RODO-2510 file (C-alpha; in nm, 4 decimals, decimal comma):
residues 422
     n   res          X          Y          Z
     1     m     4,8836     2,6352     5,8614
     2     r     4,9274     2,2741     5,7536
     3     v     4,6221     2,1191     5,5907
     4     l     4,6147     1,7428     5,5543
     5     l     4,3946     1,6765     5,2552
     6     a     4,2550     1,3265     5,3008
     7     c     4,0476     1,3570     4,9850
     8     l     4,3597     1,2872     4,7795
     9     i     4,4173     0,9293     4,9033
    10     s     4,2283     0,6437     4,7372
    11     i     4,1237     0,4144     5,0241
    12     p     3,7988     0,2092     5,0272
    13     m     3,5392     0,3087     5,2898
    14     f     3,3286     0,0644     5,4950
    15     a     3,1439    -0,1755     5,2594
    16     q     3,3317     0,0101     4,9831
    17     t     3,0386     0,2531     4,9497
    18     y     3,2634     0,5563     4,9349
    19     q     3,6322     0,6156     4,8902
    20     v     3,8339     0,9233     4,9646
    21     r     3,9192     1,1170     4,6489
    22     r     4,2766     1,0840     4,5227
    23     a     4,4321     1,3154     4,2670
    24     t     4,6096     1,1850     3,9601
    25     n     4,7313     1,5316     3,8663
    26     v     4,7740     1,8315     4,0967
    27     d     4,9139     2,1693     3,9978
    28     t     4,8708     2,5113     4,1563
    29     g     4,8162     2,8653     4,0330
    30     a     4,6154     3,1837     4,0740
    31     s     4,3847     3,0987     3,7802
    32     l     4,2090     2,7772     3,6879
    33     p     4,3328     2,6302     3,3566
    34     a     4,0948     2,6811     3,0666
    35     t     4,1036     2,3094     2,9837
    36     c     4,1015     1,9937     3,1947
    37     t     4,0358     1,6208     3,1704
    38     i     3,8166     1,4237     3,4098
    39     s     3,9778     1,3497     3,7508
    40     r     4,2404     1,6247     3,7283
    41     v     4,2784     1,8263     4,0511
    42     f     4,4047     2,1860     4,0663
    43     g     4,5037     2,3891     4,3736
    44     k     4,3909     2,7507     4,3166
    45     t     4,5547     3,0295     4,5170
    46     g     4,4320     3,3839     4,5811
    47     t     4,0642     3,4648     4,5214
    48     a     3,8299     3,1633     4,5653
    49     a     4,1286     2,9559     4,6772
    50     g     4,0808     2,5829     4,7151
    51     f     4,1150     2,2452     4,5480
    52     y     3,9136     2,2019     4,2299
    53     y     3,8159     1,8704     4,0675
    54     c     3,7602     1,8315     3,6911
    55     v     3,4142     1,6716     3,6812
    56     a     3,3801     1,6784     3,3018
    57     t     3,5951     1,7916     3,0103
    58     n     3,6924     2,1578     3,0748
    59     t     3,4575     2,1792     3,3766
    60     w     3,5962     2,2526     3,7263
    61     k     3,4110     2,2081     4,0581
    62     l     3,5350     2,3217     4,3997
    63     v     3,5767     2,0217     4,6344
    64     l     3,7686     2,1844     4,9190
    65     g     3,7766     2,5580     4,9799
    66     s     3,8005     2,8258     5,2435
    67     s     3,4206     2,8756     5,2343
    68     g     3,3429     2,5156     5,3206
    69     l     3,3343     2,1697     5,1666
    70     i     3,1542     2,1234     4,8401
    71     a     3,0005     1,7956     4,7161
    72     t     2,9620     1,7549     4,3422
    73     a     2,8479     1,5011     4,0865
    74     q     3,0355     1,4795     3,7582
    75     g     2,8445     1,6995     3,5181
    76     g     2,6051     1,8084     3,7968
    77     t     2,5886     2,1006     4,0364
    78     g     2,7698     2,1567     4,3642
    79     a     2,6100     2,1656     4,7087
    80     d     2,7615     2,3396     5,0119
    81     l     2,8457     2,0851     5,2833
    82     s     3,0147     2,3238     5,5229
    83     a     2,7238     2,2775     5,7644
    84     a     2,8176     1,9124     5,8016
    85     g     3,0670     2,0046     6,0730
    86     a     3,4212     2,1162     6,1285
    87     g     3,6936     1,8997     5,9844
    88     k     3,4672     1,7162     5,7368
    89     y     3,5940     1,6547     5,3834
    90     p     3,4593     1,5221     5,0507
    91     k     3,4601     1,1538     4,9697
    92     s     3,3452     0,9743     4,6535
    93     n     3,1386     0,6630     4,5901
    94     g     3,3996     0,5651     4,3302
    95     a     3,1435     0,5391     4,0506
    96     t     3,1541     0,6995     3,7068
    97     p     3,0136     0,9599     3,7252
    98     a     3,1381     1,0020     4,0822
    99     v     2,9092     1,1321     4,3567
   100     f     3,0654     1,3269     4,6437
   101     a     2,9384     1,3338     5,0015
   102     a     3,0620     1,4677     5,3338
   103     s     3,2717     1,2393     5,5528
   104     t     3,1007     1,0886     5,8559
   105     l     3,3901     1,1698     6,0869
   106     a     3,6156     1,4726     6,1048
   107     a     3,9755     1,4555     5,9919
   108     s     4,1655     1,4620     6,3184
   109     g     4,4818     1,5573     6,1322
   110     i     4,3472     1,8921     6,0093
   111     g     4,5140     2,1883     6,1764
   112     p     4,8684     2,2732     6,2847
   113     c     5,1092     1,9809     6,2983
   114     g     5,4137     1,9805     6,5199
   115     a     5,7652     1,9578     6,3848
   116     n     5,8805     1,6189     6,2539
   117     t     5,5304     1,4729     6,2379
   118     w     5,3451     1,3137     5,9495
   119     a     5,0035     1,1649     5,8681
   120     s     5,0293     0,7932     5,9338
   121     t     4,7024     0,6663     6,0860
   122     l     4,3424     0,6788     5,9635
   123     n     4,0080     0,7013     6,1409
   124     g     3,6836     0,5407     6,0221
   125     d     3,6630     0,7703     5,7164
   126     a     4,0313     0,7358     5,6277
   127     a     4,1011     1,0822     5,7687
   128     p     4,4678     1,1397     5,8553
   129     t     4,6194     1,1882     6,1981
   130     c     4,9536     1,3648     6,2523
   131     t     5,1900     1,1403     6,4464
   132     q     5,5569     1,1131     6,5303
   133     p     5,7197     0,8637     6,2910
   134     a     5,9122     0,5728     6,4331
   135     f     6,2465     0,4686     6,2877
   136     s     6,0789     0,1631     6,1332
   137     n     5,8460     0,3921     5,9373
   138     v     6,1247     0,5452     5,7336
   139     s     6,1258     0,2704     5,4694
   140     g     5,7459     0,2590     5,4470
   141     a     5,4982     0,4724     5,2513
   142     a     5,2972     0,7616     5,3957
   143     a     4,9244     0,7043     5,4306
   144     a     4,8357     1,0671     5,3580
   145     v     4,9916     1,3716     5,1978
   146     g     5,0587     1,7020     5,3749
   147     f     5,0098     2,0460     5,2238
   148     e     5,1279     2,3902     5,3302
   149     g     4,8307     2,6152     5,2564
   150     h     4,7304     2,5501     4,8990
   151     a     5,0772     2,4545     4,7694
   152     t     5,1689     2,1068     4,6529
   153     h     5,5103     1,9673     4,7440
   154     g     5,6040     1,7279     4,4640
   155     a     5,5071     1,4086     4,6428
   156     l     5,1500     1,4437     4,5246
   157     k     5,2409     1,5142     4,1642
   158     g     5,4875     1,2276     4,1786
   159     l     5,2003     0,9799     4,2138
   160     a     5,1544     1,0119     3,8381
   161     d     5,5032     1,1246     3,7402
   162     d     5,6793     0,8157     3,8830
   163     v     5,4488     0,5509     3,7333
   164     g     5,6349     0,3071     3,5104
   165     r     5,9897     0,3785     3,6321
   166     i     6,0434     0,0617     3,8440
   167     w     5,8995    -0,2883     3,7864
   168     t     5,8708    -0,6193     3,9751
   169     d     5,8129    -0,9678     3,8325
   170     l     5,4901    -1,1591     3,9180
   171     g     5,6036    -1,4647     3,7192
   172     q     5,4514    -1,6774     3,4439
   173     q     5,0705    -1,7034     3,4465
   174     f     4,8864    -2,0360     3,3922
   175     s     5,1560    -2,1764     3,1589
   176     q     5,0874    -1,9060     2,8981
   177     t     5,3719    -1,7800     2,6769
   178     y     5,2087    -1,4478     2,5808
   179     i     5,0219    -1,1933     2,7909
   180     f     4,8941    -1,0061     2,4880
   181     s     4,6571    -0,7582     2,6521
   182     l     4,5692    -0,5947     2,9817
   183     a     4,2838    -0,3685     3,0912
   184     y     4,1459    -0,2174     3,4118
   185     v     3,7664    -0,2212     3,4571
   186     g     3,7337    -0,0547     3,7974
   187     n     3,6929    -0,1574     4,1613
   188     g     4,0288    -0,3357     4,1586
   189     v     3,9295    -0,5665     3,8709
   190     a     4,1865    -0,6167     3,5928
   191     l     4,1766    -0,8402     3,2851
   192     a     4,4563    -1,0108     3,0884
   193     g     4,4359    -1,1733     2,7441
   194     t     4,6721    -1,4592     2,6545
   195     a     4,8068    -1,6885     2,3832
   196     g     5,0312    -1,9914     2,3703
   197     g     4,7865    -2,2040     2,5646
   198     g     4,4392    -2,1360     2,4359
   199     g     4,3344    -1,7705     2,3995
   200     k     4,2406    -1,7318     2,7647
   201     i     4,1128    -1,4325     2,9593
   202     l     4,2579    -1,3989     3,3097
   203     r     4,0892    -1,1874     3,5790
   204     s     4,2206    -1,0191     3,8935
   205     t     4,0142    -0,8597     4,1715
   206     d     4,3088    -0,7185     4,3717
   207     y     4,4633    -0,4634     4,1333
   208     g     4,6691    -0,7250     3,9487
   209     a     4,8418    -0,8794     4,2495
   210     t     4,6877    -1,2261     4,1893
   211     w     4,4987    -1,3778     3,8933
   212     s     4,2315    -1,6405     3,8111
   213     d     4,1802    -1,8233     3,4783
   214     l     3,8457    -1,7755     3,2920
   215     g     3,9543    -2,0230     3,0225
   216     q     3,9609    -2,0120     2,6421
   217     q     3,7089    -1,7728     2,4840
   218     c     3,4876    -1,8524     2,1823
   219     s     3,7390    -2,1067     2,0423
   220     q     3,9901    -1,8283     1,9732
   221     t     4,3651    -1,8887     2,0046
   222     y     4,4602    -1,5253     2,0776
   223     i     4,3079    -1,2540     2,2966
   224     f     4,5014    -0,9718     2,1354
   225     s     4,3285    -0,6737     2,2960
   226     l     4,1057    -0,5639     2,5836
   227     a     3,9330    -0,2343     2,6662
   228     y     3,6822    -0,1046     2,9219
   229     v     3,4107     0,1333     2,7961
   230     g     3,2221     0,1964     3,1213
   231     n     2,9105     0,0694     3,2982
   232     g     3,0551    -0,2809     3,3278
   233     v     3,1059    -0,3149     2,9501
   234     a     3,4402    -0,4564     2,8342
   235     l     3,5613    -0,5462     2,4841
   236     a     3,8083    -0,8119     2,3661
   237     g     3,9723    -0,8451     2,0240
   238     t     4,0740    -1,1900     1,8984
   239     g     4,2667    -1,3966     1,6431
   240     v     4,2600    -1,5974     1,4280
   241     d     3,9027    -1,5050     1,3331
   242     g     3,9198    -1,1284     1,3886
   243     k     3,6280    -1,1259     1,6315
   244     i     3,5257    -0,8635     1,8875
   245     l     3,3898    -1,0094     2,2122
   246     r     3,1782    -0,8036     2,4537
   247     s     3,1147    -0,8375     2,8273
   248     t     2,8544    -0,6500     3,0301
   249     d     2,9610    -0,7809     3,3747
   250     y     3,3136    -0,6424     3,4166
   251     g     3,4745    -0,9260     3,2202
   252     a     3,3242    -1,2191     3,4110
   253     t     3,1407    -1,3576     3,1028
   254     w     3,1635    -1,2801     2,7288
   255     s     2,9492    -1,2752     2,4089
   256     d     3,0696    -1,2971     2,0465
   257     l     3,0060    -1,0020     1,8049
   258     g     3,1647    -1,1959     1,5165
   259     q     3,4379    -1,1239     1,2606
   260     q     3,4933    -0,7564     1,1698
   261     f     3,5409    -0,6359     0,8088
   262     s     3,7130    -0,9582     0,6947
   263     q     4,0067    -0,8909     0,9276
   264     t     4,1812    -1,1898     1,0874
   265     e     4,3102    -1,0072     1,3962
   266     i     4,1702    -0,7345     1,6224
   267     r     4,5052    -0,6307     1,7604
   268     s     4,4044    -0,3270     1,9683
   269     l     4,1081    -0,1583     2,1368
   270     a     4,0620     0,1744     2,3154
   271     y     3,7772     0,3808     2,4595
   272     v     3,7912     0,7576     2,3980
   273     g     3,4719     0,8656     2,5756
   274     n     3,1128     0,9526     2,4817
   275     g     3,0484     0,5984     2,3622
   276     v     3,3325     0,6125     2,1064
   277     a     3,5612     0,3075     2,0888
   278     l     3,8484     0,2342     1,8486
   279     a     3,9853    -0,0976     1,7184
   280     g     4,3119    -0,1633     1,5320
   281     t     4,3422    -0,4581     1,2951
   282     g     4,5761    -0,6928     1,1114
   283     v     4,6633    -0,7736     0,8458
   284     g     4,4874    -0,4821     0,6816
   285     g     4,6276    -0,2127     0,9128
   286     k     4,2812    -0,0639     0,9605
   287     i     4,1346     0,1463     1,2400
   288     l     3,7696     0,0692     1,3163
   289     r     3,5462     0,3106     1,5106
   290     s     3,2308     0,2548     1,7175
   291     t     2,9987     0,5239     1,8543
   292     d     2,7736     0,2899     2,0597
   293     y     3,0115     0,1448     2,3199
   294     g     3,1411    -0,1270     2,0894
   295     a     2,8071    -0,2761     1,9844
   296     t     2,8574    -0,1898     1,6127
   297     w     3,1592    -0,0710     1,4095
   298     s     3,2615     0,1324     1,1013
   299     d     3,5839     0,1011     0,8946
   300     l     3,8241     0,4015     0,8701
   301     g     4,0559     0,2106     0,6338
   302     q     4,4293     0,1310     0,6256
   303     q     4,6586     0,3808     0,8009
   304     f     4,9887     0,5084     0,6519
   305     s     5,0614     0,1836     0,4626
   306     q     5,0970    -0,0089     0,7898
   307     t     4,9768    -0,3699     0,7999
   308     y     4,9029    -0,3849     1,1755
   309     i     4,7616    -0,1369     1,4250
   310     f     4,9030    -0,3150     1,7272
   311     s     4,8031    -0,0668     1,9975
   312     l     4,5657     0,2174     2,0797
   313     a     4,5352     0,4493     2,3798
   314     y     4,3384     0,7607     2,4781
   315     v     4,5262     1,0373     2,6611
   316     g     4,2473     1,2940     2,7046
   317     n     4,1202     1,6106     2,5326
   318     g     4,0388     1,4167     2,2167
   319     v     4,3970     1,2910     2,1767
   320     a     4,4424     0,9222     2,0876
   321     l     4,7590     0,7257     2,0037
   322     a     4,8161     0,4218     1,7815
   323     g     5,1215     0,1921     1,7519
   324     t     5,2026     0,0088     1,4312
   325     r     5,3958    -0,2619     1,2467
   326     p     5,6114    -0,3111     1,0397
   327     e     5,7762     0,0286     1,0833
   328     g     5,7245     0,0777     1,4582
   329     k     5,5390     0,4063     1,4129
   330     i     5,3287     0,5975     1,6646
   331     l     5,0231     0,7668     1,5109
   332     r     4,8355     1,0489     1,6859
   333     s     4,4777     1,1772     1,6566
   334     t     4,3375     1,4985     1,8067
   335     d     3,9707     1,4380     1,7118
   336     y     3,8786     1,1241     1,9073
   337     g     4,0212     0,8887     1,6471
   338     a     3,8362     1,0228     1,3423
   339     t     4,1604     1,1259     1,1615
   340     w     4,5295     1,0484     1,2230
   341     s     4,8840     1,1911     1,1784
   342     d     5,2152     0,9992     1,1617
   343     l     5,4867     1,0616     1,4285
   344     g     5,7273     0,8228     1,2557
   345     q     5,9333     0,5207     1,3631
   346     q     6,0415     0,5138     1,7291
   347     f     6,3980     0,4180     1,8401
   348     s     6,4513     0,1755     1,5509
   349     q     6,1774    -0,0545     1,6846
   350     t     5,9650    -0,2526     1,4393
   351     y     5,6596    -0,3039     1,6633
   352     i     5,4774    -0,0697     1,9014
   353     f     5,2916    -0,3514     2,0705
   354     s     5,1097    -0,1583     2,3428
   355     l     5,0304     0,1925     2,4677
   356     a     4,8959     0,3089     2,8037
   357     y     4,8152     0,6462     2,9610
   358     v     4,9023     0,6895     3,3310
   359     g     4,7949     1,0512     3,3895
   360     n     4,9590     1,3943     3,4069
   361     g     5,0539     1,3761     3,0389
   362     v     5,2583     1,0567     3,0910
   363     a     5,2138     0,7746     2,8379
   364     l     5,3990     0,4433     2,8028
   365     a     5,4763     0,2389     2,4897
   366     a     5,5891    -0,1253     2,4717
   367     t     5,8101    -0,2472     2,1872
   368     e     5,9757    -0,5273     1,9903
   369     t     6,2481    -0,6150     1,8949
   370     g     6,4333    -0,4630     2,1853
   371     g     6,1869    -0,5412     2,4666
   372     k     6,1839    -0,1716     2,5519
   373     i     5,9415     0,0514     2,7387
   374     l     5,9186     0,4040     2,5951
   375     r     5,7837     0,6994     2,7943
   376     s     5,6240     1,0309     2,6947
   377     t     5,5505     1,3249     2,9254
   378     d     5,3666     1,5424     2,6704
   379     y     5,0579     1,3368     2,5844
   380     g     5,2421     1,1260     2,3283
   381     a     5,3872     1,4073     2,1167
   382     t     5,7504     1,3044     2,1875
   383     w     5,9098     0,9934     2,3441
   384     s     6,2127     0,8775     2,5483
   385     d     6,3624     0,5260     2,5737
   386     l     6,3681     0,3441     2,9135
   387     g     6,5586     0,0499     2,7619
   388     q     6,5153    -0,3279     2,7630
   389     q     6,3235    -0,4744     3,0588
   390     f     6,4362    -0,7884     3,2485
   391     s     6,6013    -0,9490     2,9430
   392     q     6,2658    -0,9828     2,7662
   393     t     6,2645    -0,9443     2,3874
   394     v     5,9025    -0,8293     2,3614
   395     i     5,6899    -0,6096     2,5893
   396     v     5,3533    -0,7176     2,4541
   397     s     5,1038    -0,5308     2,6750
   398     l     5,0629    -0,2416     2,9171
   399     a     4,7836    -0,1241     3,1465
   400     y     4,7385     0,1399     3,4175
   401     l     4,5292     0,0348     3,7201
   402     g     4,5290     0,3611     3,9143
   403     n     4,6887     0,4222     4,2552
   404     g     5,0273     0,4490     4,0805
   405     v     5,0188     0,0849     3,9616
   406     a     5,1069    -0,0110     3,6013
   407     l     5,1389    -0,3612     3,4534
   408     a     5,3381    -0,4962     3,1570
   409     g     5,3067    -0,8393     2,9911
   410     t     5,6056    -1,0002     2,8171
   411     y     5,7341    -1,2640     2,5726
   412     p     5,8980    -1,5213     2,5625
   413     h     5,8610    -1,6012     2,9343
   414     g     5,4979    -1,4934     2,9784
   415     k     5,5907    -1,2628     3,2670
   416     i     5,3789    -0,9870     3,4191
   417     l     5,5874    -0,6888     3,5322
   418     r     5,4450    -0,4442     3,7854
   419     s     5,5370    -0,0816     3,8545
   420     s     5,4255     0,1000     4,1696
   421     n     5,5351     0,4231     4,3347
   422     w     5,3917     0,3336     4,6782
***
């Protein structure tokens, strides 16, 4: 029996009220893993077989099973939706926490599919339909993913595994020479922080495909860092005054929290959950920590004799990463940034300018002086070298936007590079 699981494709519904659930990580097995991070999906075989969604840290909920369709809220309880009708499937409102509901229409693609067919068309709820592919479809991308029973067939897992392998060039942005920082704030909205033309914040509403200019912020010359902490709240770190800026409207407007602990640069920011945010500084090489969504901060002190904490990223399960200068080290924390260990210098680089997590244990690191992108597949414990990118000498920033899309900002040509597996 072939089951076409529409709940694994991220496609906006009418008025963007709901979107079909898409997995960022799918594995299979007879037993659910003891641990999980939010948004992970697992295909369980045998007893209580079905697809399970990680609604909170180490908490699984059944979203598609042999006993019917289950709607869940992250951290809440499940409700049986099997009475909604044959062929219905879960969809999400896309919020955090996400709320699941039954689809309005049935998935016409559910059931046996003939040989040499695939899911290529969608009905009003983005449910797949099995059709015969035309020759012209061969170079395109499938609109849905097919499953045999409860097994995954690599294509699904590849949505996360292939992120960051191939990049395209979107060109220089608004005459800026640095794209220092990038962040995704949800609903297709991305932010970019610049220098070399006035410490601007740029904003995109189409997953980074096109950008608008919000102008210079609070008389700063550098927007070194950006982070999203949920509920519309975004943070920005600046130079030369070492300020943290805060937005409560998804980066549309900003307020000034002032200079932090006499530092001149807030080089990096990251959100690690439960209201905890981290900030990395220069020239004191400090890590700052907030437990109230970036409203106030405490000082954890200088880290491993480094003078800059250029980058920070959260990879789940309490694990955070930090990139440094002048020795190009990657630091790693397993307690939400409270304490840190030193993984050492990486590939003879002197700067780890940026870090980003793209799911399924895959993390990316951006470097100078070689303009390299580094890649880890074990939550930042070890790293491989993808080499110099497009003759750039510095990869200044990285961000993951979801749907397999990653962005990189460069120097000296102020380019934005884009990676997509679609």
